[in-house]
C-alpha positions in Angstrom: -11.7 -21.7 -7.0 -12.8 -23.3 -4.0 -16.5 -22.2 -2.8 -17.1 -20.6 1.0 -20.4 -21.1 2.7 -21.4 -17.8 4.6 -23.0 -19.0 7.5 -19.9 -20.8 9.3 -17.6 -17.3 8.2 -19.6 -14.8 9.5 -22.3 -14.2 12.5 -25.6 -14.0 9.8 -26.5 -13.4 6.3 -27.6 -10.0 7.7 -24.5 -8.9 9.2 -22.6 -10.1 5.9 -24.8 -7.8 3.9 -24.5 -4.7 5.8 -20.6 -5.2 5.6 -20.9 -5.4 2.2 -23.2 -2.7 1.8 -20.4 -0.2 4.4 -17.7 -1.8 2.2 -19.4 -0.4 -1.2 -20.9 2.9 0.5 -17.2 3.9 1.7 -14.8 3.1 -1.2 -17.4 4.5 -4.2 -20.2 6.4 -2.9 -18.0 9.5 -2.6 -16.7 9.1 -6.6 -19.7 8.0 -7.9 -21.3 11.3 -6.1 -19.2 13.7 -7.6 -18.9 12.3 -11.4 -22.4 12.6 -11.5 -23.2 15.7 -9.8 -21.0 17.0 -12.5 -22.2 14.8 -15.4 -25.6 16.8 -14.6 -24.7 20.3 -15.1 -21.1 20.3 -17.5 -20.0 23.8 -18.9 -17.9 25.2 -21.3 -14.9 25.2 -18.9 -15.2 21.4 -17.6 -15.6 19.8 -21.0 -12.5 22.0 -21.9 -10.9 19.9 -19.5 -11.8 16.5 -20.9 -8.9 17.3 -23.4 -6.1 18.4 -22.3 -3.9 20.4 -23.3 -1.1 22.3 -23.2 0.8 22.2 -20.3 -1.9 20.3 -18.9 -0.9 17.6 -21.9 2.3 17.6 -21.0 2.0 16.9 -16.9 -0.1 14.0 -17.9 2.0 12.8 -20.7 5.3 13.5 -18.1 3.5 11.5 -15.1 2.4 8.3 -17.6 6.5 8.4 -18.8 7.5 8.5 -15.0 4.7 5.9 -14.5 6.1 3.7 -17.1 9.8 4.3 -16.4 9.5 3.3 -12.4 7.5 0.2 -13.0 9.3 -1.7 -15.4 12.8 -0.5 -13.7 11.0 -1.1 -9.7 9.5 -4.7 -11.3 13.0 -5.8 -13.2 15.2 -4.8 -9.7 11.9 -6.2 -7.6 12.7 -9.9 -9.8 16.2 -10.4 -8.4 15.8 -8.9 -5.0 13.1 -11.5 -4.6 15.1 -14.0 -6.2 17.8 -13.0 -3.9 15.4 -12.8 -0.9 14.0 -16.5 -1.8 17.1 -18.1 -0.3 16.8 -16.3 2.9 15.0 -18.7 5.0 17.3 -18.5 7.8 20.0 -17.2 9.9 20.1 -12.9 9.9 19.4 -12.6 6.4 15.9 -13.5 7.0 15.8 -11.2 9.7 17.4 -8.2 7.5 14.4 -10.0 4.6 11.1 -8.9 6.7 13.2 -5.6 7.8 13.4 -5.5 4.1 9.3 -5.8 3.5 8.7 -3.4 6.7 10.4 -0.8 4.6 6.6 -0.7 3.2 5.7 0.9 5.6 7.5 3.9 5.4 6.1 7.4 3.7 7.5 7.8 0.7 8.9 11.7 2.5 10.8 10.0 4.8 12.7 8.8 1.6 12.8 12.2 0.1 14.7 13.1 2.9 16.7 10.2 3.3 17.9 10.5 -0.3 17.7 14.2 -0.6 19.4 14.9 2.2 22.3 12.0 1.4 22.5 14.1 -2.2 23.2 17.2 -0.9 26.0 16.3 1.4 27.6 14.5 -1.5 27.0 18.1 -3.4 28.9 20.1 -0.8 31.5 17.0 -0.7 31.7 17.9 -4.2 32.2 21.2 -4.3 34.5 21.6 -1.3 37.0 19.1 -3.0 36.4 21.3 -6.3 34.2 19.7 -8.5 31.1 19.7 -10.8 28.2 19.5 -7.6 24.8 17.8 -8.2 21.7 20.1 -8.5 19.4 16.7 -7.1 15.9 18.2 -8.0 13.9 17.1 -11.2 12.5 14.0 -12.8 15.6 12.5 -12.5 15.7 12.8 -8.7 11.9 12.3 -8.4 11.9 8.8 -10.0 14.6 7.8 -8.2 13.4 8.7 -5.0 9.9 6.8 -6.0 11.8 3.9 -7.3 13.3 2.6 -3.7 10.1 3.6 -2.1 8.6 1.0 -4.0 11.3 -1.3 -4.2 9.5 -3.4 -1.0 6.0 -3.4 -2.3 7.4 -4.4 -5.5 9.7 -7.5 -4.4 6.9 -8.3 -2.1 4.7 -8.4 -4.1 6.9 -11.2 -6.5 8.2 -13.0 -3.5 4.4 -13.8 -2.9 4.3 -14.8 -6.1 7.0 -17.4 -5.5 4.9 -18.9 -2.7 3.1 -20.2 -5.5 5.7 -21.9 -7.7 4.8 -25.6 -7.6 8.0 -27.4 -6.1 7.6 -30.5 -8.3 8.0 -28.5 -11.9 11.1 -26.6 -10.9 13.2 -29.2 -9.6 12.0 -31.8 -12.8 13.3 -28.6 -14.4 16.3 -28.8 -12.5 17.1 -32.5 -13.2 16.8 -31.6 -17.4 18.2 -28.3 -17.7 20.9 -25.8 -16.0 19.6 -22.9 -12.7 20.1 -20.1 -15.7 17.6 -21.9 -17.7 15.6 -22.6 -15.0 15.5 -19.2 -14.6 14.9 -18.0 -18.0 12.3 -20.5 -19.1 10.0 -21.6 -16.1 10.5 -19.3 -13.2 10.5 -16.1 -15.0 7.7 -17.2 -17.8 5.6 -18.9 -14.5 5.8 -15.3 -12.8 4.4 -13.4 -15.7 1.0 -13.3 -13.7 3.0 -11.3 -10.6 5.2 -9.2 -12.9 2.0 -8.1 -14.3 0.6 -7.2 -11.2 3.6 -5.5 -9.8 4.6 -3.4 -12.7 0.6 -2.2 -12.7 0.9 -2.0 -9.3 4.4 0.6 -9.8 2.5 2.4 -12.3 -0.4 3.4 -9.9 1.7 4.4 -6.8 3.4 6.7 -8.8 1.1 8.2 -11.3 -1.8 8.8 -9.0 0.0 10.4 -6.2 2.0 13.8 -6.1 4.0 14.0 -2.5 7.2 12.8 -3.6 7.4 14.9 -7.2 6.5 17.9 -5.7 9.4 17.8 -2.5 11.5 17.8 -5.8 10.0 21.0 -7.6 8.2 18.1 -9.7 4.7 18.9 -10.9 2.6 16.3 -11.8 -0.7 15.6 -13.2 -1.7 14.5 -10.0 -0.7 17.7 -8.4 -2.4 19.8 -10.5 -5.5 17.9 -9.4 -4.7 19.5 -5.9 -3.8 23.0 -7.8 -7.2 23.2 -9.6 -9.3 22.6 -6.1 -6.9 24.4 -4.4 -7.2 27.7 -7.0 -11.1 27.6 -7.6 -12.7 25.3 -4.9 -14.6 23.7 -7.5 -15.2 19.8 -6.9 -16.7 19.3 -9.8 -14.4 21.6 -12.1 -11.1 19.4 -10.6 -13.9 16.2 -11.8 -13.8 17.1 -15.2 -10.1 17.7 -15.0 -9.3 14.6 -13.5 -11.2 11.7 -16.1 -7.8 12.2 -18.4 -6.1 11.0 -15.7 -8.4 7.7 -14.8 -9.3 6.7 -18.1 -5.3 6.0 -18.0 -5.9 4.6 -14.3 -8.9 2.6 -14.0 -8.1 0.0 -17.3 -4.5 -0.8 -15.7 -6.6 -1.5 -12.4 -9.1 -3.2 -14.3 -6.0 -5.1 -16.2 -3.8 -6.0 -12.9 -6.8 -7.0 -11.2 -7.1 -10.2 -12.6 -3.2 -11.0 -12.5 -4.3 -10.0 -9.0 -7.2 -12.1 -8.1 -5.8 -15.2 -10.2 -2.0 -14.7 -8.0 -4.4 -14.8 -4.2 -6.6 -17.2 -5.2 -4.0 -19.8 -6.6 -5.3 -23.3 -5.1 -2.2 -23.2 -3.1 1.2 -22.1 -1.6 4.5 -24.2 -1.7 7.4 -24.3 0.7 10.2 -24.7 -1.7 13.5 -26.4 0.5 16.3 -24.1 0.9 18.0 -27.1 -1.3 15.7 -26.8 -4.6 16.0 -23.1 -4.9 17.5 -22.7 -8.7 21.5 -20.9 -7.4 21.9 -17.8 -9.0 23.9 -18.6 -12.5 27.4 -17.4 -12.4 26.5 -14.3 -15.3 24.8 -12.6 -12.9 27.3 -11.9 -10.3 26.7 -7.8 -11.2 23.2 -7.7 -10.6 23.8 -9.6 -7.3 26.2 -7.1 -6.3 23.6 -4.6 -7.4 20.9 -5.8 -6.0 22.4 -6.3 -2.6 23.7 -2.8 -2.7 20.4 -2.0 -3.1 18.8 -3.6 -0.5 21.3 -2.1 2.0 20.8 2.0 0.8 16.9 1.2 0.8 17.0 -0.2 4.4 19.9 1.5 5.8 20.0 5.8 4.6 16.5 6.4 5.6 17.6 5.1 9.0 21.1 6.7 9.1 20.1 9.8 7.8 17.0 9.7 10.6 19.7 9.0 12.9 22.2 11.6 12.1 20.2 14.3 12.3 17.7 13.7 15.0 20.9 14.5 17.7 21.0 13.6 20.6 18.1 12.2 23.3 17.0 15.5 24.2 16.6 16.9 20.6 14.1 13.6 19.5 12.1 14.6 23.4 11.5 18.0 22.5 11.1 17.9 18.4 8.2 15.3 19.9 7.2 17.0 22.3 6.6 19.9 20.2 4.6 18.3 18.2 2.3 16.2 20.7 -0.8 17.9 19.7 0.0 16.6 15.8 1.2 13.0 17.3 -1.8 12.2 19.4 -4.5 13.7 16.6 -2.4 11.2 13.9 -2.0 7.3 16.4 -6.5 8.7 17.1 -7.3 8.8 13.3 -5.3 5.7 12.6 -6.8 3.6 15.6 -10.5 4.7 14.3 -9.5 3.8 11.0 -7.9 0.1 11.5 -11.0 -0.4 13.6 -13.5 0.6 11.3 -11.8 -1.0 8.4 -12.4 -4.6 9.6 -15.9 -6.0 9.5 -16.7 -4.3 5.9 -13.6 -5.9 4.9 -14.0 -8.8 6.1 -17.0 -9.0 4.4 -15.9 -7.9 1.3 -12.7 -10.2 1.5 -15.4 -13.5 1.7 -17.6 -12.0 -1.0 -14.4 -12.6 -3.7 -14.0 -16.0 -2.1 -17.4 -17.1 -3.9 -18.0 -18.6 -6.7 -20.4 -16.3 -9.0 -21.0 -14.7 -12.0 -20.1 -11.4 -11.2 -17.0 -12.2 -9.1 -14.6 -10.4 -11.7 -16.5 -7.7 -11.3 -16.2 -7.5 -7.4 -12.4 -7.8 -8.0 -13.1 -4.7 -10.3 -14.9 -2.5 -7.9 -12.7 -4.2 -4.6 -9.2 -2.4 -6.0 -10.8 0.3 -8.0 -9.8 2.9 -4.9 -6.2 2.0 -5.8 -6.7 4.0 -9.2 -8.1 6.6 -7.7 -5.2 9.6 -8.0 -5.1 10.9 -3.7 -6.5 14.3 -4.3 -9.3 13.1 -5.8 -10.1 11.1 -3.4 -10.1 14.0 -0.6 -11.9 16.6 -3.0 -14.8 13.5 -3.4 -15.2 13.6 -0.1 -15.6 17.2 0.4 -18.4 17.4 -2.4 -20.5 14.5 -0.6 -20.1 15.8 2.6 -19.9 19.8 3.0 -23.3 20.2 3.4 -25.3 21.7 5.8 -27.0 18.7 6.8 -23.5 16.8 7.5 -21.8 19.7 8.8 -21.2 17.0 12.3 -19.3 14.9 9.4 -17.6 17.3 7.7 -15.9 19.5 10.9 -14.8 16.6 12.5 -12.0 14.3 12.4 -14.0 11.7 10.6 -13.5 13.1 7.0 -9.6 12.4 7.2 -10.8 8.5 8.6 -13.5 8.0 5.5 -10.2 9.1 3.3 -7.8 6.6 4.8 -11.0 4.2 4.7 -11.8 4.5 0.9 -7.7 4.6 0.2 -7.0 2.0 2.1 -9.1 -0.2 2.8 -9.0 -2.8 -0.3 -5.1 -3.6 0.9 -7.2 -4.9 3.9 -9.7 -6.8 1.6 -6.3 -8.2 0.2 -4.7 -9.4 3.2 -7.6 -11.4 4.2 -8.6 -13.1 1.0 -5.2 -14.4 1.5 -5.5 -15.3 5.4 -9.4 -17.1 4.8 -7.2 -18.8 1.6 -5.3 -20.3 3.9 -7.8 -22.4 5.9 -8.3 -25.8 6.3 -11.1 -26.6 4.4 -11.8 -29.5 6.9 -13.0 -27.0 9.7 -15.6 -25.8 7.3 -17.5 -29.2 6.8 -17.0 -29.3 11.0 -18.5 -25.7 11.6 -21.6 -27.1 9.3 -22.2 -30.5 10.8 -21.7 -28.9 14.4 -22.5 -25.7 15.0 -25.7 -25.0 16.8 -26.0 -21.2 15.0 -24.5 -19.3 12.7 -23.0 -17.1 15.0 -22.4 -20.3 17.7 -19.9 -21.1 14.3 -18.6 -17.9 13.8 -16.9 -17.1 17.2 -16.4 -20.4 17.7 -14.4 -21.6 14.9 -14.0 -19.1 11.7 -13.1 -15.9 14.3 -10.1 -17.8 16.4 -8.8 -18.5 12.8 -9.1 -15.4 11.2 -7.6 -13.9 14.4 -4.1 -13.2 12.6 -5.5 -11.8 9.3 -7.7 -9.3 11.3 -4.4 -7.8 13.1 -2.5 -7.9 10.1 -5.1 -5.9 8.2 -5.5 -3.9 11.2 -1.7 -3.1 11.4 -1.5 -2.2 7.8 -4.1 -0.6 8.0 -2.8 1.8 11.0 0.7 2.1 9.4 -0.6 3.8 6.0 -2.8 6.0 7.8 -0.4 7.3 9.7 1.5 8.2 7.3 -1.5 9.2 4.3 -1.0 12.4 3.4 -2.3 13.2 -0.2 -6.2 12.6 0.6 -5.4 13.8 4.2 -4.2 17.5 3.2 -7.2 18.5 2.1 -10.1 16.9 4.2 -8.3 17.6 7.6 -10.3 20.3 10.0 -9.0 23.9 10.5 -6.2 24.0 12.9 -6.4 19.5 13.3 -3.1 18.7 11.3 -1.4 15.8 11.8 1.8 14.3 11.9 2.6 13.7 8.3 1.0 17.2 7.5 3.6 18.6 9.9 6.5 16.6 8.3 5.6 17.5 4.8 5.0 21.3 5.4 8.6 21.9 7.6 10.5 19.0 4.5 9.5 22.4 2.5 11.3 24.9 4.4 14.7 22.1 5.1 14.2 22.1 8.7 15.7 19.5 8.3 16.5 18.5 12.7 13.2 18.8 13.4 11.7 16.6 10.5 14.3 13.8 11.5 13.2 13.9 15.0 9.4 13.6 13.9 9.9 11.3 11.4 11.9 9.5 13.7 8.6 8.7 16.0 6.3 8.1 13.1 8.5 5.0 12.6 8.8 4.6 15.8 4.5 4.0 16.7 4.4 2.2 13.5 7.5 -0.2 14.2 5.6 -0.5 17.9 2.5 -1.2 16.9 3.3 -3.8 14.1 5.5 -5.2 16.6 2.9 -5.4 18.8 0.5 -7.5 16.6 3.2 -9.8 15.8 3.4 -10.7 19.3 0.1 -10.6 19.8 -0.6 -13.1 17.4 2.5 -14.9 18.3 2.2 -15.6 21.9 -1.6 -14.6 23.0 -3.8 -15.5 20.2 -1.8 -18.5 19.4 -2.0 -19.7 22.8 -5.8 -19.0 23.1 -6.4 -21.0 20.1 -4.3 -24.1 21.3 -6.6 -23.6 25.0 -9.8 -23.6 22.8 -8.7 -26.3 20.6 -8.5 -28.9 23.7 -11.2 -27.4 25.8 -12.9 -29.0 22.6 -11.6 -32.1 22.6 
């Protein structure tokens, strides 16, 4: 792994260290505070919660089972979807591939609305034709929707792994064996680290959240954490209740982070020409049909349901007009979070790329928040900031901002790691030689090169924060509901038309921000970099 000199990549070592401190405090301090506070004064009731029994044990087992099913099915289907998308390098299918990957940014409750509405329509049609109806509730319904929600994430992770496959290895294999064996004996084994990452991430995202299961009348262990806090209002008791789940999620995250580290720190990324990508074996014909159908459903069904039930333009405008306060609040929180996340995320990303004996520990620290249940993240922040001396922060919009920083800033770090790895080391050497000061090298060399990565990271944080629910529901100040909270509440009441309009507004705002980021990168930043290069020459 290449060593990256900190001087040319930061406006000063003091700034780099300050960014690291802010990053660690943002993602770890709330949990550490709650953990220490709970351990300092244990009670018999708290100790009893450490060993789940009866109903809670059943919820934990059911949550683990759902996580295993969704992660294994999602990774398996994601492999074939990634294999299909791998060949889409030009033409309309290439654009469709990116639309599919952008579905990562669509919040889970929109998928719940789409699939729940579709099956309700199917149920009505069956009953009208005197056939047995379909009750789309329970674990099967929740698992199906969770699977469809996570498919773009699985496929995106695996596609990233395909970009690390050495074309020489594949070309040599195709000379000596048919494409079917190349897939089964070369690509699949070499892809094991990325498949491990996909399985772990999908398992964690399934087991730590409750939004989709709760909409289908399914109780999970993560929902139990939320319910316990609502009943007792005791963060310490909730921490004790969360320990059994953390004993599962934290080891899984540690196991996953090693594979993630291997994938992101590959020495080179390859673009394999289309002619050298192995063709799908004839025996996979049925899988290809199934994969194509899943792609169309995953993208088309949420869009179709939202468009159909939003109705006319007047209905759409009415829904937005009635939720102007919530929309403005959501945009404000998402924008502030995206802005505040960048400096500490950049410091953390650079730290992950340095050779050191503690590098593996830093990777674990960085990815640890991905193992925290969404309710626990919010409750930990409440425990940390709900004091008289910090009431100004506790009663402000900074609480949902801090919740999103805790949950999503590690993802911004991983995005920036990828972009920093793409920078040619020659620029590092030139910066070390010609920079007048560290700040000069940072502003003239590193900042222009990393700006696309900063845009990508901020766009990701903005989209995820705009759709965040699990922690925001707990930490939002009284009377300050976000659009996500309003949509979630309406979903329980069955207000399909209003929900569809609000979901359309959320998706439109998110996609407009992403499109603006892409435009800014392609036509503004690249032009500015080219002009700077000509001026320096």
